[in-house]
PQR file of N, CA, C, O and H, with PARSE charges and radii, in Angstrom:
ATOM      1  N   MET A   1     -37.858  76.751  -1.287 -0.4000 1.5000
ATOM      2  CA  MET A   1     -38.513  76.940   0.320 -0.0000 2.0000
ATOM      3  C   MET A   1     -39.057  75.659   0.807  0.5500 1.7000
ATOM      4  O   MET A   1     -38.894  75.455   2.010 -0.5500 1.4000
ATOM      5  N   SER A   2     -39.715  74.684   0.072 -0.4000 1.5000
ATOM      6  CA  SER A   2     -40.302  73.506   0.381 -0.0000 2.0000
ATOM      7  C   SER A   2     -38.921  72.609   0.812  0.5500 1.7000
ATOM      8  O   SER A   2     -38.992  71.752   1.693 -0.5500 1.4000
ATOM      9  H   SER A   2     -39.848  74.850  -0.905  0.4000 1.0000
ATOM     10  N   GLU A   3     -37.880  72.855   0.214 -0.4000 1.5000
ATOM     11  CA  GLU A   3     -36.731  71.596   0.401 -0.0000 2.0000
ATOM     12  C   GLU A   3     -36.190  72.299   1.758  0.5500 1.7000
ATOM     13  O   GLU A   3     -35.473  71.496   2.356 -0.5500 1.4000
ATOM     14  H   GLU A   3     -37.823  73.551  -0.501  0.4000 1.0000
ATOM     15  N   ARG A   4     -36.268  73.171   2.237 -0.4000 1.5000
ATOM     16  CA  ARG A   4     -35.919  74.097   3.649 -0.0000 2.0000
ATOM     17  C   ARG A   4     -36.980  73.352   4.612  0.5500 1.7000
ATOM     18  O   ARG A   4     -36.509  72.611   5.474 -0.5500 1.4000
ATOM     19  H   ARG A   4     -36.851  73.823   1.751  0.4000 1.0000
ATOM     20  N   LYS A   5     -38.187  73.478   4.534 -0.4000 1.5000
ATOM     21  CA  LYS A   5     -39.215  72.918   5.579 -0.0000 2.0000
ATOM     22  C   LYS A   5     -38.930  71.613   5.633  0.5500 1.7000
ATOM     23  O   LYS A   5     -38.821  71.155   6.770 -0.5500 1.4000
ATOM     24  H   LYS A   5     -38.570  74.080   3.833  0.4000 1.0000
ATOM     25  N   SER A   6     -38.719  70.607   4.395 -0.4000 1.5000
ATOM     26  CA  SER A   6     -38.639  69.340   4.581 -0.0000 2.0000
ATOM     27  C   SER A   6     -37.374  69.029   5.540  0.5500 1.7000
ATOM     28  O   SER A   6     -37.440  68.147   6.395 -0.5500 1.4000
ATOM     29  H   SER A   6     -38.808  70.979   3.471  0.4000 1.0000
ATOM     30  N   GLY A   7     -36.237  69.803   5.340 -0.4000 1.5000
ATOM     31  CA  GLY A   7     -34.900  69.631   5.804 -0.0000 2.0000
ATOM     32  C   GLY A   7     -35.117  69.808   7.492  0.5500 1.7000
ATOM     33  O   GLY A   7     -34.611  69.091   8.355 -0.5500 1.4000
ATOM     34  H   GLY A   7     -36.183  70.519   4.645  0.4000 1.0000
ATOM     35  N   GLU A   8     -36.015  70.975   7.701 -0.4000 1.5000
ATOM     36  CA  GLU A   8     -36.298  71.205   9.395 -0.0000 2.0000
ATOM     37  C   GLU A   8     -37.277  70.235   9.768  0.5500 1.7000
ATOM     38  O   GLU A   8     -37.471  70.083  10.974 -0.5500 1.4000
ATOM     39  H   GLU A   8     -36.426  71.558   7.000  0.4000 1.0000
ATOM     40  N   THR A   9     -37.983  69.496   8.886 -0.4000 1.5000
ATOM     41  CA  THR A   9     -39.049  68.544   9.575 -0.0000 2.0000
ATOM     42  C   THR A   9     -38.315  67.263   9.754  0.5500 1.7000
ATOM     43  O   THR A   9     -38.650  66.504  10.663 -0.5500 1.4000
ATOM     44  H   THR A   9     -37.825  69.620   7.906  0.4000 1.0000
ATOM     45  N   ILE A  10     -37.160  66.916   8.807 -0.4000 1.5000
ATOM     46  CA  ILE A  10     -36.645  65.773   9.155 -0.0000 2.0000
ATOM     47  C   ILE A  10     -35.543  65.953  10.520  0.5500 1.7000
ATOM     48  O   ILE A  10     -35.120  65.132  11.333 -0.5500 1.4000
ATOM     49  H   ILE A  10     -36.887  67.532   8.068  0.4000 1.0000
ATOM     50  N   LEU A  11     -35.351  67.156  10.376 -0.4000 1.5000
ATOM     51  CA  LEU A  11     -34.074  67.423  11.743 -0.0000 2.0000
ATOM     52  C   LEU A  11     -34.859  67.227  13.069  0.5500 1.7000
ATOM     53  O   LEU A  11     -34.441  66.564  14.019 -0.5500 1.4000
ATOM     54  H   LEU A  11     -35.695  67.823   9.715  0.4000 1.0000
ATOM     55  N   ALA A  12     -36.044  67.881  13.021 -0.4000 1.5000
ATOM     56  CA  ALA A  12     -36.862  68.005  14.212 -0.0000 2.0000
ATOM     57  C   ALA A  12     -37.425  66.566  14.591  0.5500 1.7000
ATOM     58  O   ALA A  12     -37.725  66.182  15.721 -0.5500 1.4000
ATOM     59  H   ALA A  12     -36.384  68.419  12.250  0.4000 1.0000
ATOM     60  N   PHE A  13     -37.498  65.903  13.480 -0.4000 1.5000
ATOM     61  CA  PHE A  13     -38.002  64.320  14.074 -0.0000 2.0000
ATOM     62  C   PHE A  13     -36.781  63.696  14.428  0.5500 1.7000
ATOM     63  O   PHE A  13     -36.854  62.862  15.331 -0.5500 1.4000
ATOM     64  H   PHE A  13     -37.254  66.215  12.561  0.4000 1.0000
ATOM     65  N   LEU A  14     -35.605  63.928  13.886 -0.4000 1.5000
ATOM     66  CA  LEU A  14     -34.423  62.977  14.414 -0.0000 2.0000
ATOM     67  C   LEU A  14     -34.036  63.682  15.955  0.5500 1.7000
ATOM     68  O   LEU A  14     -33.512  63.068  16.884 -0.5500 1.4000
ATOM     69  H   LEU A  14     -35.546  64.606  13.153  0.4000 1.0000
ATOM     70  N   ILE A  15     -34.340  64.783  15.961 -0.4000 1.5000
ATOM     71  CA  ILE A  15     -33.972  65.244  17.680 -0.0000 2.0000
ATOM     72  C   ILE A  15     -35.062  65.037  18.397  0.5500 1.7000
ATOM     73  O   ILE A  15     -34.869  65.159  19.607 -0.5500 1.4000
ATOM     74  H   ILE A  15     -34.765  65.282  15.206  0.4000 1.0000
ATOM     75  N   GLY A  16     -36.219  64.745  18.056 -0.4000 1.5000
ATOM     76  CA  GLY A  16     -37.402  64.039  18.876 -0.0000 2.0000
ATOM     77  C   GLY A  16     -37.068  62.469  19.249  0.5500 1.7000
ATOM     78  O   GLY A  16     -37.254  61.874  20.310 -0.5500 1.4000
ATOM     79  H   GLY A  16     -36.376  64.645  17.073  0.4000 1.0000
ATOM     80  N   GLY A  17     -36.512  62.009  18.011 -0.4000 1.5000
ATOM     81  CA  GLY A  17     -36.327  60.518  18.101 -0.0000 2.0000
ATOM     82  C   GLY A  17     -35.315  60.413  19.217  0.5500 1.7000
ATOM     83  O   GLY A  17     -35.462  59.719  20.223 -0.5500 1.4000
ATOM     84  H   GLY A  17     -36.361  62.492  17.148  0.4000 1.0000
ATOM     85  N   ALA A  18     -34.232  61.205  18.926 -0.4000 1.5000
ATOM     86  CA  ALA A  18     -33.143  61.063  19.795 -0.0000 2.0000
ATOM     87  C   ALA A  18     -33.469  61.415  21.289  0.5500 1.7000
ATOM     88  O   ALA A  18     -33.128  60.601  22.148 -0.5500 1.4000
ATOM     89  H   ALA A  18     -34.112  61.769  18.109  0.4000 1.0000
ATOM     90  N   ILE A  19     -34.050  62.469  21.625 -0.4000 1.5000
ATOM     91  CA  ILE A  19     -34.466  62.570  23.112 -0.0000 2.0000
ATOM     92  C   ILE A  19     -35.297  61.510  23.598  0.5500 1.7000
ATOM     93  O   ILE A  19     -35.018  61.059  24.709 -0.5500 1.4000
ATOM     94  H   ILE A  19     -34.327  63.129  20.927  0.4000 1.0000
ATOM     95  N   GLY A  20     -36.348  60.989  22.915 -0.4000 1.5000
ATOM     96  CA  GLY A  20     -36.923  59.950  23.255 -0.0000 2.0000
ATOM     97  C   GLY A  20     -36.394  58.785  23.526  0.5500 1.7000
ATOM     98  O   GLY A  20     -36.854  58.240  24.529 -0.5500 1.4000
ATOM     99  H   GLY A  20     -36.574  61.355  22.013  0.4000 1.0000
ATOM    100  N   ALA A  21     -35.324  58.055  22.779 -0.4000 1.5000
ATOM    101  CA  ALA A  21     -34.507  57.194  23.086 -0.0000 2.0000
ATOM    102  C   ALA A  21     -33.755  57.423  24.234  0.5500 1.7000
ATOM    103  O   ALA A  21     -33.628  56.554  25.096 -0.5500 1.4000
ATOM    104  H   ALA A  21     -34.950  58.498  21.964  0.4000 1.0000
ATOM    105  N   CYS A  22     -33.259  58.501  24.310 -0.4000 1.5000
ATOM    106  CA  CYS A  22     -32.402  58.696  25.674 -0.0000 2.0000
ATOM    107  C   CYS A  22     -33.202  58.733  27.222  0.5500 1.7000
ATOM    108  O   CYS A  22     -32.739  58.606  28.356 -0.5500 1.4000
ATOM    109  H   CYS A  22     -33.363  59.207  23.609  0.4000 1.0000
ATOM    110  N   LEU A  23     -34.629  58.968  26.728 -0.4000 1.5000
ATOM    111  CA  LEU A  23     -35.039  59.120  28.029 -0.0000 2.0000
ATOM    112  C   LEU A  23     -35.789  57.701  28.208  0.5500 1.7000
ATOM    113  O   LEU A  23     -36.146  57.438  29.356 -0.5500 1.4000
ATOM    114  H   LEU A  23     -35.005  59.071  25.807  0.4000 1.0000
ATOM    115  N   GLY A  24     -36.035  56.859  27.301 -0.4000 1.5000
ATOM    116  CA  GLY A  24     -35.942  55.532  27.285 -0.0000 2.0000
ATOM    117  C   GLY A  24     -35.033  54.720  28.094  0.5500 1.7000
ATOM    118  O   GLY A  24     -35.221  53.913  29.003 -0.5500 1.4000
ATOM    119  H   GLY A  24     -35.744  57.073  26.368  0.4000 1.0000
ATOM    120  N   LEU A  25     -33.857  55.226  27.424 -0.4000 1.5000
ATOM    121  CA  LEU A  25     -32.826  54.193  27.894 -0.0000 2.0000
ATOM    122  C   LEU A  25     -32.329  54.620  29.518  0.5500 1.7000
ATOM    123  O   LEU A  25     -31.745  53.870  30.301 -0.5500 1.4000
ATOM    124  H   LEU A  25     -33.704  55.882  26.685  0.4000 1.0000
ATOM    125  N   LEU A  26     -32.760  56.093  29.772 -0.4000 1.5000
ATOM    126  CA  LEU A  26     -32.247  56.382  31.289 -0.0000 2.0000
ATOM    127  C   LEU A  26     -33.271  55.887  32.228  0.5500 1.7000
ATOM    128  O   LEU A  26     -32.950  55.625  33.387 -0.5500 1.4000
ATOM    129  H   LEU A  26     -33.235  56.701  29.136  0.4000 1.0000
ATOM    130  N   PHE A  27     -34.577  55.730  31.776 -0.4000 1.5000
ATOM    131  CA  PHE A  27     -35.670  55.078  32.636 -0.0000 2.0000
ATOM    132  C   PHE A  27     -35.945  53.570  32.493  0.5500 1.7000
ATOM    133  O   PHE A  27     -36.903  53.020  33.035 -0.5500 1.4000
ATOM    134  H   PHE A  27     -34.838  55.944  30.835  0.4000 1.0000
ATOM    135  N   ALA A  28     -34.968  52.892  31.666 -0.4000 1.5000
ATOM    136  CA  ALA A  28     -35.017  51.406  31.615 -0.0000 2.0000
ATOM    137  C   ALA A  28     -34.572  50.721  32.922  0.5500 1.7000
ATOM    138  O   ALA A  28     -33.725  51.249  33.643 -0.5500 1.4000
ATOM    139  H   ALA A  28     -34.189  53.339  31.225  0.4000 1.0000
ATOM    140  N   PRO A  29     -35.083  49.674  33.188 -0.5600 1.5000
ATOM    141  CA  PRO A  29     -34.528  49.132  34.446  0.2800 2.0000
ATOM    142  C   PRO A  29     -33.075  48.463  34.129  0.5500 1.7000
ATOM    143  O   PRO A  29     -33.149  47.254  33.912 -0.5500 1.4000
ATOM    144  N   GLN A  30     -31.994  48.930  34.074 -0.4000 1.5000
ATOM    145  CA  GLN A  30     -30.640  47.983  34.029 -0.0000 2.0000
ATOM    146  C   GLN A  30     -29.859  48.953  34.677  0.5500 1.7000
ATOM    147  O   GLN A  30     -30.248  50.074  35.005 -0.5500 1.4000
ATOM    148  H   GLN A  30     -31.934  49.912  34.250  0.4000 1.0000
ATOM    149  N   SER A  31     -28.471  48.362  34.891 -0.4000 1.5000
ATOM    150  CA  SER A  31     -27.478  48.956  35.675 -0.0000 2.0000
ATOM    151  C   SER A  31     -27.034  50.302  35.059  0.5500 1.7000
ATOM    152  O   SER A  31     -27.329  50.660  33.918 -0.5500 1.4000
ATOM    153  H   SER A  31     -28.155  47.452  34.624  0.4000 1.0000
ATOM    154  N   GLY A  32     -26.361  50.944  35.859 -0.4000 1.5000
ATOM    155  CA  GLY A  32     -26.066  52.446  35.408 -0.0000 2.0000
ATOM    156  C   GLY A  32     -24.815  52.202  34.270  0.5500 1.7000
ATOM    157  O   GLY A  32     -24.703  52.956  33.303 -0.5500 1.4000
ATOM    158  H   GLY A  32     -26.121  50.653  36.785  0.4000 1.0000
ATOM    159  N   LYS A  33     -23.911  51.084  34.501 -0.4000 1.5000
ATOM    160  CA  LYS A  33     -22.924  51.174  33.525 -0.0000 2.0000
ATOM    161  C   LYS A  33     -23.546  50.489  32.217  0.5500 1.7000
ATOM    162  O   LYS A  33     -22.828  50.599  31.224 -0.5500 1.4000
ATOM    163  H   LYS A  33     -24.002  50.472  35.286  0.4000 1.0000
ATOM    164  N   GLU A  34     -24.466  49.964  32.081 -0.4000 1.5000
ATOM    165  CA  GLU A  34     -24.952  49.056  30.763 -0.0000 2.0000
ATOM    166  C   GLU A  34     -25.995  50.535  30.302  0.5500 1.7000
ATOM    167  O   GLU A  34     -26.284  50.723  29.120 -0.5500 1.4000
ATOM    168  H   GLU A  34     -25.050  49.875  32.888  0.4000 1.0000
ATOM    169  N   THR A  35     -26.336  51.217  31.098 -0.4000 1.5000
ATOM    170  CA  THR A  35     -26.918  52.488  30.435 -0.0000 2.0000
ATOM    171  C   THR A  35     -26.332  53.443  29.945  0.5500 1.7000
ATOM    172  O   THR A  35     -26.679  54.024  28.916 -0.5500 1.4000
ATOM    173  H   THR A  35     -26.101  51.065  32.058  0.4000 1.0000
ATOM    174  N   ARG A  36     -25.165  53.764  30.786 -0.4000 1.5000
ATOM    175  CA  ARG A  36     -24.025  54.706  30.079 -0.0000 2.0000
ATOM    176  C   ARG A  36     -23.464  54.162  28.701  0.5500 1.7000
ATOM    177  O   ARG A  36     -23.153  54.934  27.794 -0.5500 1.4000
ATOM    178  H   ARG A  36     -24.883  53.292  31.621  0.4000 1.0000
ATOM    179  N   LYS A  37     -23.355  52.780  28.601 -0.4000 1.5000
ATOM    180  CA  LYS A  37     -22.735  52.560  27.467 -0.0000 2.0000
ATOM    181  C   LYS A  37     -23.605  52.484  26.173  0.5500 1.7000
ATOM    182  O   LYS A  37     -23.120  52.620  25.050 -0.5500 1.4000
ATOM    183  H   LYS A  37     -23.608  52.154  29.339  0.4000 1.0000
ATOM    184  N   LYS A  38     -25.042  52.236  26.438 -0.4000 1.5000
ATOM    185  CA  LYS A  38     -26.064  52.382  25.583 -0.0000 2.0000
ATOM    186  C   LYS A  38     -26.034  53.826  24.997  0.5500 1.7000
ATOM    187  O   LYS A  38     -25.966  54.108  23.800 -0.5500 1.4000
ATOM    188  H   LYS A  38     -25.436  52.126  27.351  0.4000 1.0000
ATOM    189  N   VAL A  39     -26.098  54.707  26.068 -0.4000 1.5000
ATOM    190  CA  VAL A  39     -25.950  56.148  25.663 -0.0000 2.0000
ATOM    191  C   VAL A  39     -24.998  56.721  25.138  0.5500 1.7000
ATOM    192  O   VAL A  39     -25.097  57.818  24.587 -0.5500 1.4000
ATOM    193  H   VAL A  39     -26.154  54.478  27.040  0.4000 1.0000
ATOM    194  N   LYS A  40     -23.598  55.845  25.268 -0.4000 1.5000
ATOM    195  CA  LYS A  40     -22.615  56.414  24.564 -0.0000 2.0000
ATOM    196  C   LYS A  40     -22.569  55.927  23.160  0.5500 1.7000
ATOM    197  O   LYS A  40     -22.009  56.619  22.310 -0.5500 1.4000
ATOM    198  H   LYS A  40     -23.517  54.955  25.716  0.4000 1.0000
ATOM    199  N   ILE A  41     -23.200  54.610  22.805 -0.4000 1.5000
ATOM    200  CA  ILE A  41     -23.509  54.042  21.423 -0.0000 2.0000
ATOM    201  C   ILE A  41     -24.214  55.024  20.803  0.5500 1.7000
ATOM    202  O   ILE A  41     -23.769  55.672  19.856 -0.5500 1.4000
ATOM    203  H   ILE A  41     -23.654  54.048  23.495  0.4000 1.0000
ATOM    204  N   PHE A  42     -25.292  55.172  21.286 -0.4000 1.5000
ATOM    205  CA  PHE A  42     -26.300  55.703  20.660 -0.0000 2.0000
ATOM    206  C   PHE A  42     -25.813  57.358  20.429  0.5500 1.7000
ATOM    207  O   PHE A  42     -25.990  57.791  19.290 -0.5500 1.4000
ATOM    208  H   PHE A  42     -25.653  54.646  22.056  0.4000 1.0000
ATOM    209  N   ALA A  43     -25.321  58.129  21.267 -0.4000 1.5000
ATOM    210  CA  ALA A  43     -24.708  59.570  20.985 -0.0000 2.0000
ATOM    211  C   ALA A  43     -23.652  59.189  19.888  0.5500 1.7000
ATOM    212  O   ALA A  43     -23.856  60.020  19.003 -0.5500 1.4000
ATOM    213  H   ALA A  43     -25.178  57.778  22.192  0.4000 1.0000
ATOM    214  N   GLU A  44     -22.822  58.522  19.557 -0.4000 1.5000
ATOM    215  CA  GLU A  44     -21.977  58.389  18.448 -0.0000 2.0000
ATOM    216  C   GLU A  44     -22.687  57.812  17.222  0.5500 1.7000
ATOM    217  O   GLU A  44     -22.214  58.081  16.118 -0.5500 1.4000
ATOM    218  H   GLU A  44     -22.656  57.847  20.276  0.4000 1.0000
ATOM    219  N   SER A  45     -23.679  57.113  17.304 -0.4000 1.5000
ATOM    220  CA  SER A  45     -24.801  57.173  16.206 -0.0000 2.0000
ATOM    221  C   SER A  45     -25.222  58.510  15.652  0.5500 1.7000
ATOM    222  O   SER A  45     -25.034  58.986  14.532 -0.5500 1.4000
ATOM    223  H   SER A  45     -24.062  56.894  18.201  0.4000 1.0000
ATOM    224  N   ILE A  46     -25.837  58.997  16.704 -0.4000 1.5000
ATOM    225  CA  ILE A  46     -26.144  60.304  16.498 -0.0000 2.0000
ATOM    226  C   ILE A  46     -25.323  61.287  15.641  0.5500 1.7000
ATOM    227  O   ILE A  46     -25.687  61.985  14.695 -0.5500 1.4000
ATOM    228  H   ILE A  46     -25.990  58.610  17.614  0.4000 1.0000
ATOM    229  N   GLY A  47     -24.077  61.151  16.244 -0.4000 1.5000
ATOM    230  CA  GLY A  47     -23.203  62.267  15.545 -0.0000 2.0000
ATOM    231  C   GLY A  47     -22.724  61.872  14.128  0.5500 1.7000
ATOM    232  O   GLY A  47     -22.494  62.776  13.324 -0.5500 1.4000
ATOM    233  H   GLY A  47     -23.781  60.584  17.013  0.4000 1.0000
ATOM    234  N   GLU A  48     -22.562  60.586  13.775 -0.4000 1.5000
ATOM    235  CA  GLU A  48     -22.392  60.467  12.529 -0.0000 2.0000
ATOM    236  C   GLU A  48     -23.497  60.796  11.737  0.5500 1.7000
ATOM    237  O   GLU A  48     -23.267  61.450  10.719 -0.5500 1.4000
ATOM    238  H   GLU A  48     -22.749  59.852  14.428  0.4000 1.0000
ATOM    239  N   LYS A  49     -24.813  60.431  12.030 -0.4000 1.5000
ATOM    240  CA  LYS A  49     -26.015  60.542  11.337 -0.0000 2.0000
ATOM    241  C   LYS A  49     -26.022  62.291  10.973  0.5500 1.7000
ATOM    242  O   LYS A  49     -26.180  62.813   9.869 -0.5500 1.4000
ATOM    243  H   LYS A  49     -25.000  59.899  12.856  0.4000 1.0000
ATOM    244  N   THR A  50     -25.808  62.916  12.219 -0.4000 1.5000
ATOM    245  CA  THR A  50     -25.711  64.417  11.762 -0.0000 2.0000
ATOM    246  C   THR A  50     -24.703  64.909  11.089  0.5500 1.7000
ATOM    247  O   THR A  50     -24.883  65.956  10.467 -0.5500 1.4000
ATOM    248  H   THR A  50     -25.679  62.492  13.115  0.4000 1.0000
ATOM    249  N   GLY A  51     -23.398  64.251  11.065 -0.4000 1.5000
ATOM    250  CA  GLY A  51     -22.426  64.554   9.954 -0.0000 2.0000
ATOM    251  C   GLY A  51     -22.990  64.202   8.588  0.5500 1.7000
ATOM    252  O   GLY A  51     -22.770  64.932   7.622 -0.5500 1.4000
ATOM    253  H   GLY A  51     -23.251  63.400  11.571  0.4000 1.0000
ATOM    254  N   GLU A  52     -23.561  63.329   8.515 -0.4000 1.5000
ATOM    255  CA  GLU A  52     -24.134  62.810   7.164 -0.0000 2.0000
ATOM    256  C   GLU A  52     -25.076  63.786   6.440  0.5500 1.7000
ATOM    257  O   GLU A  52     -24.942  64.211   5.293 -0.5500 1.4000
ATOM    258  H   GLU A  52     -23.740  62.736   9.300  0.4000 1.0000
ATOM    259  N   LEU A  53     -26.102  64.078   7.363 -0.4000 1.5000
ATOM    260  CA  LEU A  53     -26.776  65.076   7.237 -0.0000 2.0000
ATOM    261  C   LEU A  53     -26.399  66.486   6.776  0.5500 1.7000
ATOM    262  O   LEU A  53     -27.006  67.050   5.866 -0.5500 1.4000
ATOM    263  H   LEU A  53     -26.211  63.733   8.295  0.4000 1.0000
ATOM    264  N   ILE A  54     -25.439  67.001   7.396 -0.4000 1.5000
ATOM    265  CA  ILE A  54     -24.454  68.263   7.293 -0.0000 2.0000
ATOM    266  C   ILE A  54     -24.203  68.208   5.796  0.5500 1.7000
ATOM    267  O   ILE A  54     -24.690  69.049   5.041 -0.5500 1.4000
ATOM    268  H   ILE A  54     -24.946  66.544   8.136  0.4000 1.0000
ATOM    269  N   GLU A  55     -23.309  67.040   5.305 -0.4000 1.5000
ATOM    270  CA  GLU A  55     -22.698  66.730   4.362 -0.0000 2.0000
ATOM    271  C   GLU A  55     -23.599  67.073   3.103  0.5500 1.7000
ATOM    272  O   GLU A  55     -23.343  67.845   2.178 -0.5500 1.4000
ATOM    273  H   GLU A  55     -22.914  66.356   5.919  0.4000 1.0000
ATOM    274  N   GLU A  56     -24.791  66.244   3.330 -0.4000 1.5000
ATOM    275  CA  GLU A  56     -25.835  66.339   2.258 -0.0000 2.0000
ATOM    276  C   GLU A  56     -26.402  67.637   2.136  0.5500 1.7000
ATOM    277  O   GLU A  56     -26.646  68.127   1.033 -0.5500 1.4000
ATOM    278  H   GLU A  56     -24.998  65.617   4.081  0.4000 1.0000
ATOM    279  N   GLY A  57     -26.659  68.312   3.381 -0.4000 1.5000
ATOM    280  CA  GLY A  57     -27.111  69.895   3.014 -0.0000 2.0000
ATOM    281  C   GLY A  57     -26.331  70.515   2.108  0.5500 1.7000
ATOM    282  O   GLY A  57     -26.703  71.074   1.076 -0.5500 1.4000
ATOM    283  H   GLY A  57     -26.460  67.914   4.277  0.4000 1.0000
ATOM    284  N   LYS A  58     -24.782  70.349   2.698 -0.4000 1.5000
ATOM    285  CA  LYS A  58     -23.807  71.321   1.760 -0.0000 2.0000
ATOM    286  C   LYS A  58     -23.899  70.995   0.354  0.5500 1.7000
ATOM    287  O   LYS A  58     -23.799  71.884  -0.491 -0.5500 1.4000
ATOM    288  H   LYS A  58     -24.480  69.894   3.536  0.4000 1.0000
ATOM    289  N   GLU A  59     -24.138  69.421  -0.047 -0.4000 1.5000
ATOM    290  CA  GLU A  59     -24.089  69.212  -1.464 -0.0000 2.0000
ATOM    291  C   GLU A  59     -24.991  69.715  -1.980  0.5500 1.7000
ATOM    292  O   GLU A  59     -24.823  70.085  -3.141 -0.5500 1.4000
ATOM    293  H   GLU A  59     -24.219  68.699   0.639  0.4000 1.0000
ATOM    294  N   LYS A  60     -26.451  69.956  -1.264 -0.4000 1.5000
ATOM    295  CA  LYS A  60     -27.705  70.639  -1.848 -0.0000 2.0000
ATOM    296  C   LYS A  60     -27.540  71.940  -2.290  0.5500 1.7000
ATOM    297  O   LYS A  60     -27.877  72.389  -3.385 -0.5500 1.4000
ATOM    298  H   LYS A  60     -26.588  69.655  -0.320  0.4000 1.0000
ATOM    299  N   ILE A  61     -26.832  72.701  -1.085 -0.4000 1.5000
ATOM    300  CA  ILE A  61     -26.517  74.125  -1.250 -0.0000 2.0000
ATOM    301  C   ILE A  61     -25.697  74.513  -2.356  0.5500 1.7000
ATOM    302  O   ILE A  61     -26.035  75.433  -3.101 -0.5500 1.4000
ATOM    303  H   ILE A  61     -26.559  72.336  -0.195  0.4000 1.0000
ATOM    304  N   GLU A  62     -24.442  73.746  -2.533 -0.4000 1.5000
ATOM    305  CA  GLU A  62     -23.583  73.816  -3.504 -0.0000 2.0000
ATOM    306  C   GLU A  62     -24.430  73.736  -5.190  0.5500 1.7000
ATOM    307  O   GLU A  62     -24.362  74.431  -6.203 -0.5500 1.4000
ATOM    308  H   GLU A  62     -24.167  72.999  -1.928  0.4000 1.0000
ATOM    309  N   GLU A  63     -25.160  72.573  -4.816 -0.4000 1.5000
ATOM    310  CA  GLU A  63     -25.952  72.364  -6.341 -0.0000 2.0000
ATOM    311  C   GLU A  63     -26.833  73.791  -6.614  0.5500 1.7000
ATOM    312  O   GLU A  63     -26.874  74.492  -7.625 -0.5500 1.4000
ATOM    313  H   GLU A  63     -25.215  72.008  -3.992  0.4000 1.0000
ATOM    314  N   LEU A  64     -27.530  73.941  -5.288 -0.4000 1.5000
ATOM    315  CA  LEU A  64     -28.214  75.129  -5.675 -0.0000 2.0000
ATOM    316  C   LEU A  64     -27.527  76.504  -6.211  0.5500 1.7000
ATOM    317  O   LEU A  64     -28.123  77.264  -6.974 -0.5500 1.4000
ATOM    318  H   LEU A  64     -27.496  73.372  -4.467  0.4000 1.0000
ATOM    319  N   VAL A  65     -26.395  76.708  -5.796 -0.4000 1.5000
ATOM    320  CA  VAL A  65     -25.699  78.028  -6.074 -0.0000 2.0000
ATOM    321  C   VAL A  65     -25.110  77.547  -7.490  0.5500 1.7000
ATOM    322  O   VAL A  65     -24.980  78.490  -8.271 -0.5500 1.4000
ATOM    323  H   VAL A  65     -25.912  76.091  -5.176  0.4000 1.0000
ATOM    324  N   HIS A  66     -24.748  76.372  -7.970 -0.4000 1.5000
ATOM    325  CA  HIS A  66     -24.377  76.243  -9.206 -0.0000 2.0000
ATOM    326  C   HIS A  66     -25.428  76.583 -10.103  0.5500 1.7000
ATOM    327  O   HIS A  66     -25.228  77.333 -11.058 -0.5500 1.4000
ATOM    328  H   HIS A  66     -24.854  75.606  -7.335  0.4000 1.0000
ATOM    329  N   SER A  67     -26.581  76.055  -9.845 -0.4000 1.5000
ATOM    330  CA  SER A  67     -27.864  76.297 -10.897 -0.0000 2.0000
ATOM    331  C   SER A  67     -28.367  77.546 -11.015  0.5500 1.7000
ATOM    332  O   SER A  67     -28.998  77.946 -11.993 -0.5500 1.4000
ATOM    333  H   SER A  67     -26.744  75.445  -9.069  0.4000 1.0000
ATOM    334  N   SER A  68     -28.038  78.343  -9.792 -0.4000 1.5000
ATOM    335  CA  SER A  68     -28.480  79.691  -9.728 -0.0000 2.0000
ATOM    336  C   SER A  68     -27.508  80.465 -10.455  0.5500 1.7000
ATOM    337  O   SER A  68     -27.918  81.492 -10.995 -0.5500 1.4000
ATOM    338  H   SER A  68     -27.525  78.019  -8.998  0.4000 1.0000
ATOM    339  N   LYS A  69     -26.211  80.137 -10.574 -0.4000 1.5000
ATOM    340  CA  LYS A  69     -25.276  80.774 -11.062 -0.0000 2.0000
ATOM    341  C   LYS A  69     -25.518  80.523 -12.791  0.5500 1.7000
ATOM    342  O   LYS A  69     -25.239  81.392 -13.617 -0.5500 1.4000
ATOM    343  H   LYS A  69     -25.878  79.302 -10.136  0.4000 1.0000
ATOM    344  N   THR A  70     -25.913  79.583 -13.038 -0.4000 1.5000
ATOM    345  CA  THR A  70     -25.981  79.155 -14.583 -0.0000 2.0000
ATOM    346  C   THR A  70     -27.100  79.784 -15.001  0.5500 1.7000
ATOM    347  O   THR A  70     -27.087  80.317 -16.110 -0.5500 1.4000
ATOM    348  H   THR A  70     -26.139  78.877 -12.367  0.4000 1.0000
ATOM    349  N   ALA A  71     -28.241  79.830 -14.201 -0.4000 1.5000
ATOM    350  CA  ALA A  71     -29.551  80.487 -14.670 -0.0000 2.0000
ATOM    351  C   ALA A  71     -29.331  82.286 -14.941  0.5500 1.7000
ATOM    352  O   ALA A  71     -29.690  82.966 -15.903 -0.5500 1.4000
ATOM    353  H   ALA A  71     -28.252  79.396 -13.300  0.4000 1.0000
ATOM    354  N   VAL A  72     -28.740  82.610 -13.918 -0.4000 1.5000
ATOM    355  CA  VAL A  72     -28.209  84.315 -14.023 -0.0000 2.0000
ATOM    356  C   VAL A  72     -27.361  84.563 -15.291  0.5500 1.7000
ATOM    357  O   VAL A  72     -27.466  85.666 -15.827 -0.5500 1.4000
ATOM    358  H   VAL A  72     -28.448  82.058 -13.137  0.4000 1.0000
ATOM    359  N   LYS A  73     -26.530  83.640 -15.821 -0.4000 1.5000
ATOM    360  CA  LYS A  73     -25.532  83.663 -16.915 -0.0000 2.0000
ATOM    361  C   LYS A  73     -26.487  83.717 -18.122  0.5500 1.7000
ATOM    362  O   LYS A  73     -26.144  84.466 -19.036 -0.5500 1.4000
ATOM    363  H   LYS A  73     -26.445  82.743 -15.386  0.4000 1.0000
ATOM    364  N   LYS A  74     -27.613  83.044 -18.253 -0.4000 1.5000
ATOM    365  CA  LYS A  74     -28.341  82.764 -19.374 -0.0000 2.0000
ATOM    366  C   LYS A  74     -29.496  84.028 -19.611  0.5500 1.7000
ATOM    367  O   LYS A  74     -30.268  83.987 -20.569 -0.5500 1.4000
ATOM    368  H   LYS A  74     -27.892  82.436 -17.510  0.4000 1.0000
TER
END
């Protein structure tokens, strides 16, 4: 249960950081073209990190299922 709360906390932190960064970019004094480029790069980065977090979550779930099955067999 604590692992789940840790994951939720990390996810909330990442989402909050992403929102804050996007707002910072949108309100920064630069041209629209530069802002769109930065937002695109940032969004791609967040997409990659999200994919990595999902993979880590899948691995942890698989480990938990395996250890649960092993414990039940004993």
